[in-house]
N, C-alpha and C positions, 0 to 999 in steps of 0.2 A: 946273022940270024941263026939260031939253033932250035931244035925241037927238044921240048922237055917232056919227059915221060914221068907221070906221077900216079900213084895208086893210093886209095884211101880205103882202109879196112874199117868196116862199120858193123856195129852190133846193136840190136834193138832189144830192149828188155821192158817187160811189163812191171816187173818188180826186180829187185836186185838178184834174185835167184831164178827168175823165169825168162829164158831168152826165147824171143818171138821169131827173130830173123838175124841173119848175118850175111855179109858179102864183101865184095871188093868193087870200088869204082876206079876206072881207069881213064886217064885223060892224056892226049898227046897234043901239046900246044906249042905253037911257034913262039919263040921269045927272042927279044933283042938283047944281045950282050951288053950293049953300051947303055941301055935303059936302065932305070932305077929297078933293082930287084925287088925292093919292098912293095912296089906297086904291082909288079907282075905276079908276085907270089899271092898278094891279096885278090887279084883277078882270078887266079887258079883256085883259090879257096872258095871264092864265090860260085864258080862253076860246080865245084863239089857239093855245095850247099844246094844248088838248084837241082842237081841230079838226085840228091838225097830227099828233097821235098817231093819229088815225083814218086819215089819209091815208098815213102811213109804211108800214104793212104791205103796201098794195097797190102802192106805189111801189118798194118794195125786196123783191121776192120772193126767198125762199130765200137771203137774204144777211144777214149779221149786222151790226148797228149798232155801231161802234167806241166808243160811248160819248159821242160829241160830238153830242148831239141838234140843237143849233143855236147859231149865233153871231150876235148881233144887233149892228148898229152904231149 
């Protein structure tokens, strides 16, 4: 078992030119080396999305989200 350290930099825009918020989410998670990595990375990504969904309402008050939650590169 190993600990995986992961960071996700996020940027929230109202329009392509107007940045509302930005930041970094960090996760330290125990991972099993023998287990399938694709499943463990999917769980890690899900945790990032859960953290981001808690941040969005406070970052975008009284505004509607246009359906594009995030784009990852």
